[in-house]
N, C-alpha and C positions, 0 to 999 in steps of 0.2 A: 786532404787536406780537406777540399770543396765540401767533403761528405762530414768531416767531422765541424767543423763551420757550421753546416745546415742541422747537426743532431745540437748543437750548441745553441743555435738560433730558438730551436724547439725546447729545450730544457728553460731556455729564459721564457720563455711564452710562457708555460707553464706555471712557473714560479711567480709571475706578471700577476697570476690569478690567486692567488693566496691571500692575499689583505681580505679581499670581500669573501673568500672562504673561511680565513678564521672567524670572521662575523658570523657567520652562519653555525661555524663549533661552537661559539659562546653560545648563540642560540637555543643552541638541541643541548648543551649543556656539556658535552661529550658524552653522550650515555651512547654504550653499543646497540641498544633497543631502538634506540630512534634513527641510525642512521637508514642512509639508502640499501643498501644491503641486507639490513634485519627485516626491512619492511617488502621482503622475496614472498611471494606466497609459497604456500605449503606446495600447491599442485607441481610449481616451477623448480621444485627440488625435488620432490618426490621418486625419482626416476632414476637421479644421482647415486651412482654409486659411490662409494668414499671410505677409506680406511678407519678401521673402528678405533677410537683413542686410548693409549697407554700412558699412562703416568710416567712420565721421564726423571731418570733415576737423577737425584741432583749430586750423588755425591763423585766427588773431583776422581777424575781415572789416574792412576799410576803411570808413571813414566815407563815406557817401555824398554826391554833388555837390552842389548849390543850397544858395540863402538858406537854404531850410527843407529839414530832412530830414526827407523822407517816407518811413513803413515801411505798406506795404499787408501787412496781419497776420491771416493766415485762420486755420481749424481744421479738423482731418481727423482723423474715429475712425478708427483702422487697426488692423489684428491683427498682430502682429507678435511675437518671441521677447526678451525684453530677456537672457537667457541662453542660452545654447548648449544648457545638459543639463534645462533645464525648459520647460514647456507653453507653447504662445501663450497672450498674452496680450490685450486690447482697453486699447490707450493711446491720448491722447486726446491730442494733438501743436497747437502752432502752427506755423505757415509764414509766414515774412516776406519781403516782397520776390519771390514765386515758390521760395524757397530752401524747401528740408525735408530729412529725414534720413529716408528710407522703410527699414523693416525696423526701427526703432529707436525709444525713447522719447524722443528728444533734439529738445527744439525750436531755432531759431537764435538767435546773440546779435542785438542789436540795438545799434549802436555809433556814437556822436556826441562831438562836442567839448562842452568845458564854454561854457556860452554860445550853445549853438545853438539854434535856434526847432526844432520835433518837431512832425510829424502824424502822429497813427496813425490808420490807417483802417480799423478791426475790422470785418473780417467775416465772419460764424460760418458757416462753412460756404462758399457760393458755389456748390459743385457737387456735382452726387451721385458722382462717383468721393470727396468727401470723408465720406461716409457717417454727416454732421452728424444729430442725432435730437435735440437736446435743447437747450436755451437755455444760451447759456455768456458770459463774458465775458472783462475783461483788464484788471486793476489795475498799474497803473506807480509804482513805489516810488519812482521817481528825479522824480516830476510833482509838483506841489502843487496840487490841483485839489479840486474837493467831491467826494467819492468818491457822494454822493447823485445828484447830477448825473450822473458820468461812469461811475462802472463798475458800468453797470447791465446787468442782463441783457437779450441779445440775442436774438432769435429765429431758430431757422435760415433763412442766405440773410439776414437786415439787416445793416445796418449802420450801426457807433457811431465818430463820430469824436471822437478828445479830443486839443486842441491845448495845448501849454505847452513853456515857456524851460527847459534843462536847465542851473539854476542850478547844482546841488552834483556836485559830481565824485567819481565812486567805480564802485563794482560795485555795481548794485541788482538786485531782482530783479522780474518782470514776470510775473504769473500771471492763473488766472481766478477769481475771486472770487462767484462763482455757489455758492447753498448747497446739499449741505454743503460747503465750501469744501477742507474735508479729502480729501473722493472725489474732487474735482476735481484737486485738486494733486496726490493720492496717485494718481491715473491719469494724472499727467505733465505737466498743464497749468502748465507753469511754463519761466521763462525765464531769461537773464542780457541787463541792459543795462550796458551798462560806457557812462559820461560820461568821458572823457580830460581830467584834468588839465590846467590851461592853462599852458604851458613844461614838460610832462612830457617826458625827453630822452626822444631815440633809442635803441632795442637793436638788435640783432641778428635777434631773433626773438620773436613775438610765439604766446603761446597761450592758448586758453580752454579750461576744465575746469568744466563743471556737473556738481555731485555729486545725486544723488536718488535716494528709496528706491521702490522699486517692491513690490506686496503682491498677490499672485495670488490670483484666484477662481478658478473654475471655467474649464478651459481655453477660450480663446476668447474669453471674459465681462469685462468690465472687472472692474477689481482689488476686493477683499473690503474692505468699510468698517470690517466689525469689527475684522477685523483691522490696519487701520491706525488704529483708535483703542487698541488694545493697543500700538500701534507694534513691531510685532513682522513687519518686512520680510522677502520673499521673496531681494529683492534689492538692493545698495547698488551705481549704476553711475555712473561716471562718463561722460558723455555719451551718454548713455539705452542703452548695452550692458555686462554686467559683462566684464571684462577684455579688452575689445576693443584697448586698446593694451598688454596682456603678451601677447598672442598676435601684437599686429602692431605693434610698439614704433616711437615717434616719433622721429625722425632726426633729430639736430643733431648740432655741429660742438663739441670740444674749443678751449674758449675762449673762442667766443662769449657775448655777453650774451643772456639769456633772460630774458623778462618772461609768467609766467603770470596770468592773470586767472582765480581761483575765485571760483566763486558756491555755497553750498550751498541749495540750493533744495528742501531738506527732504522730506517735511512735518514733518518729529518728529524727529529725531535731531541731534545736534550731529556737528559734523567738525573732526578735527585733521590737516590736509592737511599732509604732510610728504616731501621729496624725498631720498631716501637716496643719503647719498654727499657730501653739500654741504649748506655754511648758506647762509640766504639773507642779502646784503650789505643788501638794503633789504628792509621789509614793510612795505606799509599794508594795516591794517583800518581799515574805516569810517574811513577817513581820519584815524588814529592811526598815525603812524611808528615800525618798529620798526626796531633795527639788529641784525647779524649775531640773525638769528633761527633756530630749530630747526623750529618750527611756527606755522602761526594756527588759533585757534581759531574757529570759524564756528558761527554759532545758526543753526538754522532764516531763510533769506532774509539774512543776510549773507553780504556779499562784500568782496574785498579781491586786492590781488597783492602779486605776490613775485617781485624780481631776485634773479638768480645766474648763476655761471658754472660748467661741467665740467671739473674743473684735468685729468683723465685721461682716457684712452679707455677706453671701456666701457659698460657698461650700467647707469642708475639709476634703480631705480623709485620711483614716487611713488606714496603711498598714503594714504588716512587710517588716523590712525598709532591712532584705536580698532582694533585688529585683528580684534574680530568682524565689523567690517562691511566690512574689508579681506577676510575669508576669505567675504563674501558679492559680492562683484565689484568692490570701491574700489579700483583694484588697474591700474597703469599700469607704462610703464618708457619711458625716454629714455635713446634709444642713440647714443652716435657715430658717427660715417661711418666711424671708422676701427677699430670694432669687428672680434672677430673674425670670419673670412671665414665660420666653418661660421654664425653665424649669420644671416648676408646671406642664405646658401644655403637655411635652413630656410624664413626667409619666401618666399622664392620657392615650395618646395616647396606653402607652404598657402594659396599665392595660386594654383595648381595642385594643389590637392589632390583635384577630382575627376576629374584625370590618374592622378594617386598610387593611387586607390582601385584605379583600372581596372587599372591596370599589375601593382598588389598579386598582382589575383585571377589564379587558377590557379597561381601560381609558388609558393606556400606558402612565403611570406617576406614578413614585416610588420617593416618598417624605425619606431623608435621614437628621438625624443629627450628625454630627461627636462633640465628645467634649473628656473629659481629659482620654484616650486610653478605649472609647467604640465606639458603632455604634448602633442608636437608628431606627426605630425597628431591633430586632434582626432576621427578616426575613419577605420575601414578596414573593408574588405570582403578576406575569402578564401575559398577555398575548403575543403571540411569534409576533414578529413586530416589527416597530421602537418603543423603549423606552426613556422617557426622563430623567433622573435622576434627581431631584433638591436635590442638599447637601448644608447643611447648615453647618458653623463650629459654634459650641454652645460655643466651649472652649475657651481657652485661650493659648495654643500651637498653633503652625500654622499646618494644616495637608496638603494633596494631596491625593485624590481618585483616584482609577481604579477599570473598572471593567473586568474579564476576566473568562471565561470557567471552573468549576470546574472538573476533579481536577487540580489547578493549577500546572505549573510544576515550580518545586524548584529550587533557586539556593543557596545553601548551608539553612541556616536556615529561609530564608525569599521567598516571590515569585518571579522568575524570571520577570525581565522587559520585555520581548517577552510576557509574559502572557498576557498582556495589552492588551482589544480589543478598550479599550477605556480611557480617563484619562482626568482630569479638570489640571486647576492651581492649584498654592500656594494658602491657602486661611488664611488669618488672622482671627481673632476674630472675628466673628459675619459676616462673608462674606458669599456670596452663589452665586454657580458656577451649570451651567445646560448643561449637556451633554445628546446628543440625539445618541444613537447607535440600530443598526437591531439584534435583536435577534430570535435566531431560537430555538424551543425546547429544554427543557435539564435543568442543572443548574449551578449558575454561584455564583461569588463571587465580592462582593465592598468591597474593602481595601485600607486601607491606604500606600500611597507609601513610607511616612516617614519612614528611617530604625530606625527598631526596631517597632513601633507602630503595626504593625502585629503580631510580637510575642508577645504584651503585650494585644492581644484578638481585637487590633481594625479591624473586618469584619462583614461581614452581607451576609445572605446565597439570592438568589434570584432564585425562583422555573420559568420557563419561561414554560408556556403550550400552547397548540393549542387552 
């Protein structure tokens, strides 16, 4: 009891500094590139090994067979990046029936039907490759069981079984309940459990999105508990990696009925989930039904689902409409299969980015695509000398690019105009610009000069070699 009181006092003290932190948060315009973690030097992280990012499949898994739905849940402590421009961090993720998402902070969904009997066989670690070094636990919000008996700490390598009936439909959170809970959830230990309602109508496509915050500490180390207490995340991501569905959109079909299951895993911030360009015909939040909704609002641990169709060919961003958190990485795109062919080609270029970087080497030319708050590819390598940048605006908004040597001198939260060694003209949709500049060996950045676009992630790295 005394230990719990001490822990509670610690958490209260951490939250007491939240107000001043929020003022600082506003001052840096909520941009991932401006946080303490982003300012870590390349040398400080060069020796850190981390898992390669693999895009998380957003297709909702099916309900497993059997009279009892059995889920063998594990824990892995692994070093990943949760955003391409930030240092590696150690996250603690769940695995479910052998499924995991390497290179991200995501945990797999658990999916059952209302009324199913459920058996969670939770093993903390289970093998050396999982690198578990501490107690963990699992708390299932969909279960009606005594937490004092079931949501207990489990030592590395040990197993705890939790059995219950999924009586209530909805989108529920499962997470680690080991103290301090803020630290465990803030390091990634949260996932989605879908209890499908009885009589749920079929749709053409079902997708899942878990929103989570990431608070980076020292490169390669777990997240910063004080920063979590101050509610100042470096990254807010969908399915464990910032902007992954912006860089590689989710392909859908025009006119098909889509259902998206959404969970706000927190641990601290509210989510305002919105799909730009459509209206939710039906939205169910905490089992309350809404019609013709624009946004669903989710407190930490809350979930729901939305149903809609996309009436025209094109790209439809989905965001946390708290745009400070969208700028931290809570942005994705649904793209219809019949959308512009140029977009499809650009995805292929990304998939073979290594080949693209190699082909650029020695050619003295860099091809860049600007779009709605992205730059593709994410990195380039060229030889020193005269380099020609061929920049195309593939989006609808206007853009203007510049090239400068890293680290860019900043003026407030944006690069200083004096940082530009070369710049192009303002580009309308589908316009292209060529600019040639002489570059010495080193690291450079190409970014958008339109105010706010750099903060939203519109920049790319250029490595210039001899």
